[in-house]
TORKOL-4160 file (C-alpha; in steps of 0.2 Angstrom, whole numbers, padded with zeros to 4 digits, m for minus):
464
<pt num="1" X="0137" Y="0168" Z="m0080"/>
<pt num="2" X="0121" Y="0158" Z="m0079"/>
<pt num="3" X="0115" Y="0153" Z="m0062"/>
<pt num="4" X="0110" Y="0136" Z="m0056"/>
<pt num="5" X="0092" Y="0137" Z="m0060"/>
<pt num="6" X="0096" Y="0143" Z="m0078"/>
<pt num="7" X="0110" Y="0130" Z="m0080"/>
<pt num="8" X="0099" Y="0115" Z="m0075"/>
<pt num="9" X="0085" Y="0121" Z="m0086"/>
<pt num="10" X="0097" Y="0122" Z="m0101"/>
<pt num="11" X="0103" Y="0104" Z="m0097"/>
<pt num="12" X="0085" Y="0098" Z="m0097"/>
<pt num="13" X="0081" Y="0106" Z="m0113"/>
<pt num="14" X="0098" Y="0103" Z="m0123"/>
<pt num="15" X="0105" Y="0087" Z="m0117"/>
<pt num="16" X="0100" Y="0070" Z="m0124"/>
<pt num="17" X="0106" Y="0052" Z="m0124"/>
<pt num="18" X="0120" Y="0056" Z="m0137"/>
<pt num="19" X="0128" Y="0067" Z="m0123"/>
<pt num="20" X="0131" Y="0052" Z="m0112"/>
<pt num="21" X="0142" Y="0036" Z="m0113"/>
<pt num="22" X="0135" Y="0022" Z="m0124"/>
<pt num="23" X="0133" Y="0011" Z="m0109"/>
<pt num="24" X="0121" Y="0023" Z="m0101"/>
<pt num="25" X="0106" Y="0016" Z="m0110"/>
<pt num="26" X="0109" Y="m0002" Z="m0103"/>
<pt num="27" X="0112" Y="0005" Z="m0085"/>
<pt num="28" X="0096" Y="0016" Z="m0086"/>
<pt num="29" X="0086" Y="0001" Z="m0092"/>
<pt num="30" X="0092" Y="m0010" Z="m0077"/>
<pt num="31" X="0087" Y="0004" Z="m0065"/>
<pt num="32" X="0070" Y="0007" Z="m0074"/>
<pt num="33" X="0066" Y="m0012" Z="m0074"/>
<pt num="34" X="0070" Y="m0013" Z="m0055"/>
<pt num="35" X="0059" Y="0002" Z="m0052"/>
<pt num="36" X="0044" Y="m0005" Z="m0061"/>
<pt num="37" X="0047" Y="m0021" Z="m0050"/>
<pt num="38" X="0047" Y="m0011" Z="m0033"/>
<pt num="39" X="0032" Y="m0001" Z="m0038"/>
<pt num="40" X="0023" Y="m0017" Z="m0041"/>
<pt num="41" X="0029" Y="m0023" Z="m0024"/>
<pt num="42" X="0021" Y="m0008" Z="m0016"/>
<pt num="43" X="0004" Y="m0014" Z="m0021"/>
<pt num="44" X="0006" Y="m0029" Z="m0009"/>
<pt num="45" X="0012" Y="m0019" Z="0005"/>
<pt num="46" X="0004" Y="m0011" Z="0021"/>
<pt num="47" X="0003" Y="0006" Z="0012"/>
<pt num="48" X="m0009" Y="m0001" Z="m0001"/>
<pt num="49" X="m0025" Y="m0001" Z="0010"/>
<pt num="50" X="m0024" Y="0016" Z="0016"/>
<pt num="51" X="m0019" Y="0023" Z="m0001"/>
<pt num="52" X="m0034" Y="0014" Z="m0009"/>
<pt num="53" X="m0046" Y="0022" Z="0004"/>
<pt num="54" X="m0038" Y="0039" Z="0001"/>
<pt num="55" X="m0041" Y="0036" Z="m0018"/>
<pt num="56" X="m0059" Y="0032" Z="m0014"/>
<pt num="57" X="m0060" Y="0048" Z="m0003"/>
<pt num="58" X="m0054" Y="0058" Z="m0018"/>
<pt num="59" X="m0067" Y="0051" Z="m0029"/>
<pt num="60" X="m0061" Y="0034" Z="m0034"/>
<pt num="61" X="m0056" Y="0032" Z="m0052"/>
<pt num="62" X="m0065" Y="0048" Z="m0056"/>
<pt num="63" X="m0062" Y="0047" Z="m0074"/>
<pt num="64" X="m0043" Y="0045" Z="m0071"/>
<pt num="65" X="m0034" Y="0037" Z="m0085"/>
<pt num="66" X="m0017" Y="0032" Z="m0077"/>
<pt num="67" X="m0015" Y="0014" Z="m0071"/>
<pt num="68" X="m0010" Y="0011" Z="m0053"/>
<pt num="69" X="0002" Y="m0003" Z="m0055"/>
<pt num="70" X="m0001" Y="m0019" Z="m0047"/>
<pt num="71" X="m0020" Y="m0015" Z="m0045"/>
<pt num="72" X="m0035" Y="m0013" Z="m0055"/>
<pt num="73" X="m0037" Y="0005" Z="m0051"/>
<pt num="74" X="m0034" Y="0021" Z="m0061"/>
<pt num="75" X="m0032" Y="0039" Z="m0056"/>
<pt num="76" X="m0029" Y="0056" Z="m0063"/>
<pt num="77" X="m0011" Y="0062" Z="m0066"/>
<pt num="78" X="m0007" Y="0070" Z="m0049"/>
<pt num="79" X="m0015" Y="0056" Z="m0038"/>
<pt num="80" X="m0008" Y="0042" Z="m0048"/>
<pt num="81" X="0010" Y="0050" Z="m0046"/>
<pt num="82" X="0007" Y="0050" Z="m0027"/>
<pt num="83" X="0001" Y="0032" Z="m0026"/>
<pt num="84" X="0013" Y="0024" Z="m0039"/>
<pt num="85" X="0027" Y="0034" Z="m0031"/>
<pt num="86" X="0023" Y="0029" Z="m0013"/>
<pt num="87" X="0021" Y="0011" Z="m0019"/>
<pt num="88" X="0039" Y="0012" Z="m0026"/>
<pt num="89" X="0047" Y="0016" Z="m0010"/>
<pt num="90" X="0035" Y="0006" Z="0001"/>
<pt num="91" X="0047" Y="m0009" Z="0004"/>
<pt num="92" X="0062" Y="0002" Z="0004"/>
<pt num="93" X="0068" Y="m0010" Z="m0010"/>
<pt num="94" X="0071" Y="0004" Z="m0023"/>
<pt num="95" X="0088" Y="0011" Z="m0030"/>
<pt num="96" X="0101" Y="0021" Z="m0020"/>
<pt num="97" X="0111" Y="0036" Z="m0026"/>
<pt num="98" X="0123" Y="0038" Z="m0011"/>
<pt num="99" X="0130" Y="0054" Z="m0016"/>
<pt num="100" X="0112" Y="0062" Z="m0016"/>
<pt num="101" X="0108" Y="0053" Z="m0004"/>
<pt num="102" X="0091" Y="0048" Z="m0011"/>
<pt num="103" X="0081" Y="0035" Z="m0020"/>
<pt num="104" X="0077" Y="0045" Z="m0036"/>
<pt num="105" X="0070" Y="0032" Z="m0048"/>
<pt num="106" X="0053" Y="0028" Z="m0041"/>
<pt num="107" X="0049" Y="0047" Z="m0041"/>
<pt num="108" X="0055" Y="0049" Z="m0059"/>
<pt num="109" X="0046" Y="0033" Z="m0066"/>
<pt num="110" X="0030" Y="0037" Z="m0056"/>
<pt num="111" X="0029" Y="0055" Z="m0063"/>
<pt num="112" X="0033" Y="0049" Z="m0081"/>
<pt num="113" X="0019" Y="0036" Z="m0080"/>
<pt num="114" X="0007" Y="0049" Z="m0074"/>
<pt num="115" X="0010" Y="0059" Z="m0089"/>
<pt num="116" X="0009" Y="0045" Z="m0102"/>
<pt num="117" X="m0009" Y="0046" Z="m0107"/>
<pt num="118" X="m0008" Y="0065" Z="m0112"/>
<pt num="119" X="0010" Y="0063" Z="m0118"/>
<pt num="120" X="0014" Y="0046" Z="m0125"/>
<pt num="121" X="0032" Y="0041" Z="m0126"/>
<pt num="122" X="0042" Y="0028" Z="m0135"/>
<pt num="123" X="0054" Y="0018" Z="m0125"/>
<pt num="124" X="0069" Y="0028" Z="m0130"/>
<pt num="125" X="0061" Y="0044" Z="m0126"/>
<pt num="126" X="0057" Y="0037" Z="m0109"/>
<pt num="127" X="0075" Y="0031" Z="m0106"/>
<pt num="128" X="0081" Y="0048" Z="m0111"/>
<pt num="129" X="0069" Y="0057" Z="m0099"/>
<pt num="130" X="0074" Y="0046" Z="m0085"/>
<pt num="131" X="0093" Y="0049" Z="m0088"/>
<pt num="132" X="0091" Y="0068" Z="m0088"/>
<pt num="133" X="0080" Y="0067" Z="m0072"/>
<pt num="134" X="0094" Y="0058" Z="m0063"/>
<pt num="135" X="0107" Y="0069" Z="m0069"/>
<pt num="136" X="0099" Y="0085" Z="m0064"/>
<pt num="137" X="0093" Y="0080" Z="m0047"/>
<pt num="138" X="0109" Y="0072" Z="m0043"/>
<pt num="139" X="0119" Y="0087" Z="m0048"/>
<pt num="140" X="0108" Y="0099" Z="m0038"/>
<pt num="141" X="0111" Y="0087" Z="m0023"/>
<pt num="142" X="0130" Y="0087" Z="m0026"/>
<pt num="143" X="0130" Y="0106" Z="m0024"/>
<pt num="144" X="0119" Y="0107" Z="m0008"/>
<pt num="145" X="0130" Y="0093" Z="m0001"/>
<pt num="146" X="0125" Y="0078" Z="0011"/>
<pt num="147" X="0124" Y="0092" Z="0024"/>
<pt num="148" X="0106" Y="0094" Z="0018"/>
<pt num="149" X="0102" Y="0076" Z="0024"/>
<pt num="150" X="0112" Y="0079" Z="0040"/>
<pt num="151" X="0100" Y="0094" Z="0044"/>
<pt num="152" X="0085" Y="0081" Z="0044"/>
<pt num="153" X="0079" Y="0083" Z="0026"/>
<pt num="154" X="0075" Y="0067" Z="0017"/>
<pt num="155" X="0083" Y="0070" Z="0000"/>
<pt num="156" X="0071" Y="0058" Z="m0009"/>
<pt num="157" X="0057" Y="0070" Z="m0005"/>
<pt num="158" X="0066" Y="0086" Z="m0007"/>
<pt num="159" X="0079" Y="0084" Z="m0021"/>
<pt num="160" X="0070" Y="0070" Z="m0030"/>
<pt num="161" X="0056" Y="0082" Z="m0035"/>
<pt num="162" X="0069" Y="0091" Z="m0046"/>
<pt num="163" X="0074" Y="0074" Z="m0054"/>
<pt num="164" X="0056" Y="0070" Z="m0058"/>
<pt num="165" X="0053" Y="0088" Z="m0064"/>
<pt num="166" X="0068" Y="0088" Z="m0076"/>
<pt num="167" X="0062" Y="0071" Z="m0083"/>
<pt num="168" X="0044" Y="0077" Z="m0086"/>
<pt num="169" X="0050" Y="0093" Z="m0094"/>
<pt num="170" X="0062" Y="0083" Z="m0105"/>
<pt num="171" X="0048" Y="0071" Z="m0110"/>
<pt num="172" X="0036" Y="0086" Z="m0114"/>
<pt num="173" X="0050" Y="0095" Z="m0123"/>
<pt num="174" X="0047" Y="0111" Z="m0114"/>
<pt num="175" X="0055" Y="0127" Z="m0119"/>
<pt num="176" X="0068" Y="0135" Z="m0108"/>
<pt num="177" X="0057" Y="0148" Z="m0100"/>
<pt num="178" X="0044" Y="0135" Z="m0095"/>
<pt num="179" X="0057" Y="0123" Z="m0087"/>
<pt num="180" X="0065" Y="0138" Z="m0077"/>
<pt num="181" X="0047" Y="0142" Z="m0070"/>
<pt num="182" X="0044" Y="0124" Z="m0066"/>
<pt num="183" X="0060" Y="0124" Z="m0056"/>
<pt num="184" X="0054" Y="0139" Z="m0047"/>
<pt num="185" X="0037" Y="0132" Z="m0043"/>
<pt num="186" X="0045" Y="0115" Z="m0037"/>
<pt num="187" X="0057" Y="0125" Z="m0025"/>
<pt num="188" X="0042" Y="0130" Z="m0015"/>
<pt num="189" X="0035" Y="0112" Z="m0014"/>
<pt num="190" X="0050" Y="0101" Z="m0009"/>
<pt num="191" X="0047" Y="0092" Z="0007"/>
<pt num="192" X="0051" Y="0077" Z="0018"/>
<pt num="193" X="0059" Y="0075" Z="0036"/>
<pt num="194" X="0070" Y="0060" Z="0042"/>
<pt num="195" X="0060" Y="0058" Z="0058"/>
<pt num="196" X="0047" Y="0049" Z="0048"/>
<pt num="197" X="0058" Y="0035" Z="0044"/>
<pt num="198" X="0051" Y="0018" Z="0050"/>
<pt num="199" X="0033" Y="0024" Z="0046"/>
<pt num="200" X="0022" Y="0024" Z="0031"/>
<pt num="201" X="0026" Y="0043" Z="0028"/>
<pt num="202" X="0044" Y="0039" Z="0023"/>
<pt num="203" X="0038" Y="0031" Z="0006"/>
<pt num="204" X="0025" Y="0045" Z="0005"/>
<pt num="205" X="0039" Y="0057" Z="0003"/>
<pt num="206" X="0042" Y="0048" Z="m0014"/>
<pt num="207" X="0024" Y="0049" Z="m0019"/>
<pt num="208" X="0023" Y="0068" Z="m0014"/>
<pt num="209" X="0039" Y="0072" Z="m0024"/>
<pt num="210" X="0032" Y="0063" Z="m0040"/>
<pt num="211" X="0015" Y="0072" Z="m0037"/>
<pt num="212" X="0024" Y="0089" Z="m0034"/>
<pt num="213" X="0034" Y="0087" Z="m0050"/>
<pt num="214" X="0018" Y="0084" Z="m0060"/>
<pt num="215" X="0010" Y="0099" Z="m0053"/>
<pt num="216" X="0024" Y="0110" Z="m0055"/>
<pt num="217" X="0026" Y="0106" Z="m0074"/>
<pt num="218" X="0007" Y="0108" Z="m0076"/>
<pt num="219" X="0006" Y="0124" Z="m0068"/>
<pt num="220" X="0021" Y="0131" Z="m0078"/>
<pt num="221" X="0012" Y="0125" Z="m0094"/>
<pt num="222" X="m0004" Y="0134" Z="m0088"/>
<pt num="223" X="0005" Y="0151" Z="m0087"/>
<pt num="224" X="0010" Y="0151" Z="m0068"/>
<pt num="225" X="0025" Y="0162" Z="m0064"/>
<pt num="226" X="0040" Y="0159" Z="m0052"/>
<pt num="227" X="0057" Y="0166" Z="m0048"/>
<pt num="228" X="0070" Y="0163" Z="m0062"/>
<pt num="229" X="0083" Y="0160" Z="m0049"/>
<pt num="230" X="0074" Y="0150" Z="m0036"/>
<pt num="231" X="0087" Y="0137" Z="m0033"/>
<pt num="232" X="0102" Y="0149" Z="m0030"/>
<pt num="233" X="0095" Y="0166" Z="m0024"/>
<pt num="234" X="0098" Y="0173" Z="m0007"/>
<pt num="235" X="0081" Y="0167" Z="m0001"/>
<pt num="236" X="0080" Y="0152" Z="m0012"/>
<pt num="237" X="0081" Y="0133" Z="m0010"/>
<pt num="238" X="0100" Y="0132" Z="m0007"/>
<pt num="239" X="0099" Y="0146" Z="0006"/>
<pt num="240" X="0084" Y="0138" Z="0015"/>
<pt num="241" X="0088" Y="0120" Z="0014"/>
<pt num="242" X="0107" Y="0120" Z="0013"/>
<pt num="243" X="0122" Y="0122" Z="0024"/>
<pt num="244" X="0137" Y="0133" Z="0025"/>
<pt num="245" X="0146" Y="0121" Z="0012"/>
<pt num="246" X="0132" Y="0122" Z="0000"/>
<pt num="247" X="0138" Y="0129" Z="m0017"/>
<pt num="248" X="0128" Y="0131" Z="m0033"/>
<pt num="249" X="0144" Y="0132" Z="m0043"/>
<pt num="250" X="0149" Y="0114" Z="m0037"/>
<pt num="251" X="0133" Y="0107" Z="m0045"/>
<pt num="252" X="0136" Y="0117" Z="m0061"/>
<pt num="253" X="0155" Y="0112" Z="m0063"/>
<pt num="254" X="0150" Y="0093" Z="m0060"/>
<pt num="255" X="0140" Y="0093" Z="m0076"/>
<pt num="256" X="0156" Y="0091" Z="m0085"/>
<pt num="257" X="0157" Y="0073" Z="m0080"/>
<pt num="258" X="0152" Y="0058" Z="m0089"/>
<pt num="259" X="0135" Y="0057" Z="m0081"/>
<pt num="260" X="0128" Y="0050" Z="m0065"/>
<pt num="261" X="0124" Y="0033" Z="m0072"/>
<pt num="262" X="0142" Y="0031" Z="m0078"/>
<pt num="263" X="0150" Y="0038" Z="m0062"/>
<pt num="264" X="0147" Y="0035" Z="m0048"/>
<pt num="265" X="0132" Y="0024" Z="m0054"/>
<pt num="266" X="0116" Y="0019" Z="m0045"/>
<pt num="267" X="0115" Y="0005" Z="m0033"/>
<pt num="268" X="0101" Y="m0008" Z="m0034"/>
<pt num="269" X="0095" Y="m0016" Z="m0018"/>
<pt num="270" X="0096" Y="m0034" Z="m0015"/>
<pt num="271" X="0087" Y="m0033" Z="0002"/>
<pt num="272" X="0071" Y="m0024" Z="0006"/>
<pt num="273" X="0077" Y="m0012" Z="0019"/>
<pt num="274" X="0087" Y="0003" Z="0023"/>
<pt num="275" X="0103" Y="0003" Z="0012"/>
<pt num="276" X="0114" Y="0007" Z="0028"/>
<pt num="277" X="0111" Y="m0011" Z="0034"/>
<pt num="278" X="0116" Y="m0020" Z="0018"/>
<pt num="279" X="0134" Y="m0022" Z="0021"/>
<pt num="280" X="0132" Y="m0029" Z="0038"/>
<pt num="281" X="0118" Y="m0041" Z="0032"/>
<pt num="282" X="0130" Y="m0047" Z="0018"/>
<pt num="283" X="0143" Y="m0050" Z="0031"/>
<pt num="284" X="0131" Y="m0061" Z="0041"/>
<pt num="285" X="0127" Y="m0071" Z="0025"/>
<pt num="286" X="0145" Y="m0073" Z="0021"/>
<pt num="287" X="0150" Y="m0079" Z="0039"/>
<pt num="288" X="0135" Y="m0091" Z="0039"/>
<pt num="289" X="0139" Y="m0099" Z="0022"/>
<pt num="290" X="0157" Y="m0101" Z="0028"/>
<pt num="291" X="0153" Y="m0109" Z="0045"/>
<pt num="292" X="0136" Y="m0116" Z="0043"/>
<pt num="293" X="0130" Y="m0110" Z="0060"/>
<pt num="294" X="0113" Y="m0109" Z="0067"/>
<pt num="295" X="0106" Y="m0096" Z="0079"/>
<pt num="296" X="0109" Y="m0107" Z="0094"/>
<pt num="297" X="0127" Y="m0108" Z="0089"/>
<pt num="298" X="0130" Y="m0090" Z="0091"/>
<pt num="299" X="0138" Y="m0083" Z="0107"/>
<pt num="300" X="0141" Y="m0065" Z="0101"/>
<pt num="301" X="0139" Y="m0056" Z="0084"/>
<pt num="302" X="0146" Y="m0039" Z="0082"/>
<pt num="303" X="0144" Y="m0026" Z="0068"/>
<pt num="304" X="0156" Y="m0012" Z="0067"/>
<pt num="305" X="0150" Y="0003" Z="0056"/>
<pt num="306" X="0159" Y="0018" Z="0050"/>
<pt num="307" X="0156" Y="0035" Z="0058"/>
<pt num="308" X="0138" Y="0041" Z="0053"/>
<pt num="309" X="0134" Y="0023" Z="0048"/>
<pt num="310" X="0120" Y="0021" Z="0061"/>
<pt num="311" X="0113" Y="0038" Z="0058"/>
<pt num="312" X="0096" Y="0032" Z="0052"/>
<pt num="313" X="0096" Y="0015" Z="0060"/>
<pt num="314" X="0086" Y="0021" Z="0074"/>
<pt num="315" X="0076" Y="0005" Z="0080"/>
<pt num="316" X="0087" Y="m0007" Z="0090"/>
<pt num="317" X="0072" Y="m0017" Z="0095"/>
<pt num="318" X="0059" Y="m0015" Z="0082"/>
<pt num="319" X="0041" Y="m0020" Z="0085"/>
<pt num="320" X="0034" Y="m0018" Z="0067"/>
<pt num="321" X="0041" Y="m0023" Z="0050"/>
<pt num="322" X="0043" Y="m0005" Z="0045"/>
<pt num="323" X="0054" Y="m0002" Z="0060"/>
<pt num="324" X="0063" Y="m0017" Z="0056"/>
<pt num="325" X="0069" Y="m0009" Z="0040"/>
<pt num="326" X="0078" Y="0003" Z="0050"/>
<pt num="327" X="0085" Y="m0009" Z="0063"/>
<pt num="328" X="0103" Y="m0015" Z="0060"/>
<pt num="329" X="0101" Y="m0027" Z="0075"/>
<pt num="330" X="0086" Y="m0035" Z="0068"/>
<pt num="331" X="0092" Y="m0036" Z="0051"/>
<pt num="332" X="0108" Y="m0045" Z="0057"/>
<pt num="333" X="0097" Y="m0057" Z="0068"/>
<pt num="334" X="0086" Y="m0061" Z="0054"/>
<pt num="335" X="0101" Y="m0066" Z="0043"/>
<pt num="336" X="0108" Y="m0077" Z="0057"/>
<pt num="337" X="0091" Y="m0085" Z="0060"/>
<pt num="338" X="0086" Y="m0088" Z="0042"/>
<pt num="339" X="0102" Y="m0088" Z="0032"/>
<pt num="340" X="0093" Y="m0077" Z="0019"/>
<pt num="341" X="0082" Y="m0062" Z="0016"/>
<pt num="342" X="0066" Y="m0060" Z="0007"/>
<pt num="343" X="0052" Y="m0047" Z="0007"/>
<pt num="344" X="0044" Y="m0057" Z="0021"/>
<pt num="345" X="0059" Y="m0054" Z="0032"/>
<pt num="346" X="0052" Y="m0036" Z="0035"/>
<pt num="347" X="0035" Y="m0040" Z="0040"/>
<pt num="348" X="0027" Y="m0038" Z="0057"/>
<pt num="349" X="0026" Y="m0057" Z="0059"/>
<pt num="350" X="0045" Y="m0059" Z="0055"/>
<pt num="351" X="0050" Y="m0045" Z="0067"/>
<pt num="352" X="0040" Y="m0052" Z="0081"/>
<pt num="353" X="0046" Y="m0070" Z="0081"/>
<pt num="354" X="0053" Y="m0076" Z="0098"/>
<pt num="355" X="0069" Y="m0082" Z="0090"/>
<pt num="356" X="0073" Y="m0064" Z="0085"/>
<pt num="357" X="0070" Y="m0058" Z="0103"/>
<pt num="358" X="0083" Y="m0070" Z="0110"/>
<pt num="359" X="0096" Y="m0066" Z="0097"/>
<pt num="360" X="0095" Y="m0047" Z="0099"/>
<pt num="361" X="0103" Y="m0049" Z="0116"/>
<pt num="362" X="0118" Y="m0057" Z="0108"/>
<pt num="363" X="0120" Y="m0044" Z="0094"/>
<pt num="364" X="0129" Y="m0027" Z="0096"/>
<pt num="365" X="0131" Y="m0014" Z="0082"/>
<pt num="366" X="0140" Y="0002" Z="0084"/>
<pt num="367" X="0150" Y="0015" Z="0075"/>
<pt num="368" X="0169" Y="0013" Z="0075"/>
<pt num="369" X="0182" Y="0026" Z="0069"/>
<pt num="370" X="0193" Y="0012" Z="0062"/>
<pt num="371" X="0180" Y="0009" Z="0049"/>
<pt num="372" X="0182" Y="0026" Z="0041"/>
<pt num="373" X="0194" Y="0020" Z="0028"/>
<pt num="374" X="0205" Y="0033" Z="0019"/>
<pt num="375" X="0192" Y="0039" Z="0006"/>
<pt num="376" X="0194" Y="0057" Z="0003"/>
<pt num="377" X="0175" Y="0058" Z="m0002"/>
<pt num="378" X="0170" Y="0050" Z="0015"/>
<pt num="379" X="0160" Y="0065" Z="0021"/>
<pt num="380" X="0150" Y="0067" Z="0005"/>
<pt num="381" X="0143" Y="0049" Z="0005"/>
<pt num="382" X="0127" Y="0043" Z="0014"/>
<pt num="383" X="0128" Y="0031" Z="0029"/>
<pt num="384" X="0127" Y="0016" Z="0017"/>
<pt num="385" X="0141" Y="0021" Z="0006"/>
<pt num="386" X="0155" Y="0027" Z="0017"/>
<pt num="387" X="0170" Y="0018" Z="0024"/>
<pt num="388" X="0168" Y="m0001" Z="0027"/>
<pt num="389" X="0159" Y="m0013" Z="0038"/>
<pt num="390" X="0165" Y="m0027" Z="0049"/>
<pt num="391" X="0155" Y="m0041" Z="0055"/>
<pt num="392" X="0163" Y="m0053" Z="0068"/>
<pt num="393" X="0155" Y="m0069" Z="0075"/>
<pt num="394" X="0159" Y="m0080" Z="0090"/>
<pt num="395" X="0152" Y="m0097" Z="0091"/>
<pt num="396" X="0149" Y="m0110" Z="0105"/>
<pt num="397" X="0163" Y="m0122" Z="0098"/>
<pt num="398" X="0176" Y="m0108" Z="0100"/>
<pt num="399" X="0176" Y="m0102" Z="0082"/>
<pt num="400" X="0179" Y="m0083" Z="0080"/>
<pt num="401" X="0179" Y="m0075" Z="0062"/>
<pt num="402" X="0177" Y="m0058" Z="0055"/>
<pt num="403" X="0173" Y="m0052" Z="0037"/>
<pt num="404" X="0175" Y="m0035" Z="0030"/>
<pt num="405" X="0162" Y="m0028" Z="0018"/>
<pt num="406" X="0167" Y="m0013" Z="0007"/>
<pt num="407" X="0152" Y="m0012" Z="m0004"/>
<pt num="408" X="0135" Y="m0019" Z="m0003"/>
<pt num="409" X="0128" Y="m0031" Z="m0016"/>
<pt num="410" X="0120" Y="m0021" Z="m0030"/>
<pt num="411" X="0133" Y="m0007" Z="m0028"/>
<pt num="412" X="0139" Y="m0002" Z="m0045"/>
<pt num="413" X="0155" Y="m0011" Z="m0042"/>
<pt num="414" X="0145" Y="m0027" Z="m0037"/>
<pt num="415" X="0131" Y="m0024" Z="m0050"/>
<pt num="416" X="0116" Y="m0035" Z="m0050"/>
<pt num="417" X="0115" Y="m0045" Z="m0066"/>
<pt num="418" X="0099" Y="m0045" Z="m0078"/>
<pt num="419" X="0096" Y="m0062" Z="m0070"/>
<pt num="420" X="0096" Y="m0055" Z="m0053"/>
<pt num="421" X="0084" Y="m0041" Z="m0058"/>
<pt num="422" X="0073" Y="m0054" Z="m0066"/>
<pt num="423" X="0072" Y="m0064" Z="m0050"/>
<pt num="424" X="0068" Y="m0048" Z="m0040"/>
<pt num="425" X="0055" Y="m0043" Z="m0053"/>
<pt num="426" X="0046" Y="m0060" Z="m0051"/>
<pt num="427" X="0047" Y="m0059" Z="m0032"/>
<pt num="428" X="0040" Y="m0041" Z="m0032"/>
<pt num="429" X="0026" Y="m0046" Z="m0045"/>
<pt num="430" X="0021" Y="m0061" Z="m0034"/>
<pt num="431" X="0020" Y="m0049" Z="m0019"/>
<pt num="432" X="0007" Y="m0039" Z="m0029"/>
<pt num="433" X="m0002" Y="m0055" Z="m0034"/>
<pt num="434" X="0001" Y="m0052" Z="m0052"/>
<pt num="435" X="0001" Y="m0067" Z="m0064"/>
<pt num="436" X="0019" Y="m0074" Z="m0066"/>
<pt num="437" X="0017" Y="m0075" Z="m0085"/>
<pt num="438" X="0011" Y="m0057" Z="m0087"/>
<pt num="439" X="0025" Y="m0052" Z="m0076"/>
<pt num="440" X="0038" Y="m0061" Z="m0086"/>
<pt num="441" X="0032" Y="m0054" Z="m0102"/>
<pt num="442" X="0033" Y="m0036" Z="m0095"/>
<pt num="443" X="0051" Y="m0039" Z="m0089"/>
<pt num="444" X="0055" Y="m0045" Z="m0107"/>
<pt num="445" X="0048" Y="m0029" Z="m0114"/>
<pt num="446" X="0058" Y="m0019" Z="m0101"/>
<pt num="447" X="0074" Y="m0027" Z="m0106"/>
<pt num="448" X="0072" Y="m0020" Z="m0124"/>
<pt num="449" X="0064" Y="m0004" Z="m0118"/>
<pt num="450" X="0074" Y="0008" Z="m0130"/>
<pt num="451" X="0066" Y="m0002" Z="m0145"/>
<pt num="452" X="0048" Y="m0001" Z="m0139"/>
<pt num="453" X="0038" Y="0010" Z="m0150"/>
<pt num="454" X="0023" Y="0011" Z="m0138"/>
<pt num="455" X="0023" Y="0008" Z="m0119"/>
<pt num="456" X="0004" Y="0004" Z="m0118"/>
<pt num="457" X="0006" Y="m0015" Z="m0119"/>
<pt num="458" X="0020" Y="m0015" Z="m0106"/>
<pt num="459" X="0009" Y="m0004" Z="m0094"/>
<pt num="460" X="m0006" Y="m0016" Z="m0097"/>
<pt num="461" X="0004" Y="m0031" Z="m0092"/>
<pt num="462" X="0007" Y="m0023" Z="m0075"/>
<pt num="463" X="m0011" Y="m0018" Z="m0071"/>
<pt num="464" X="m0024" Y="m0030" Z="m0065"/>
């Protein structure tokens, strides 16, 4: 029987869009369009300046031909993958695959962009490579289990590498032996720890994963060797990065399903912060719309989370915008104060407002066993996808009300529409100071991506 490395290599080589449900193409396009948006937004974030200094230190454009989206700069394949990938997760506004748990799409798209000058693709081939990348990385994650995340690994940086590798290998039409070697190489490159959440190094995990995938594929193409069973072997990836429940056969058996994009689907973010906060934030907006209260009206606001729901929300009193992205208390306070959320909500300026400080004293957030629900897959989901969330408010006029939020906006069961994604795309492009007309034209191209014969015009619209 073929092992995990062999099986995932065969999936990469042999499967194509015809092996997935017809709706897969539209679902993939939505996530790809969203991912281009969030990569653009990174060019207007705090990571842009140090990354551009790093690019200069590495030799500037140095003959590189890959555009850094949202800027006028270019770089070579590995460096462009690092920067575009980091941009894609800079605002924590990119997709969520709770079962992984990770944000795979910015890694895949950044790696594919890095390869385009040498390996031009039409739109359909780009979509196909993306779909294969999601499928392979997510199944590897399914077998290693959420316990990998529980150990302190950031699956975006570790498991996302395999997603991008499979996408690149599919785009390159590599043979089975080369793909298997690339998996072996990448198994020794995967990295990322959760302690860096709330700092610039969290989005760097995405960039590193994209760069590592590019390097692994290129090394395999150049004749490098690696173990043929690096994922499942006694001293391999699962053994080193997994837990007692990790089982390569689970990943293999899961390949019989309809595909990740069909089931369970990928969530797109409506808010530019950690997904674990999104249901509580949605609850605040529902209560505020129902009762039209202001911050001064609130006596007490309580958010009850499922067990494990606070795992990564480690900044109860943040002092920076990056910390605010991992603060449920701040996120709730911002919703009470503003009645809406925007990219600006998670800036240093927004977090440090006096009105926020006074609200934090009236807000409590904690895990509650009663929010577990009866989901048999509870323990396989990340903190943003398990159980349900309850938000309760008490107002000075005596009103008390509570809402229960089962799924966050943007979850596959509360899918963002194309209009929602268009608005997000425009917001992200504006954050990168990109001309609104060019951004709108690029979004139109992304909506019909599978029919584009050449991606050069699309990429050109997103490069200053």
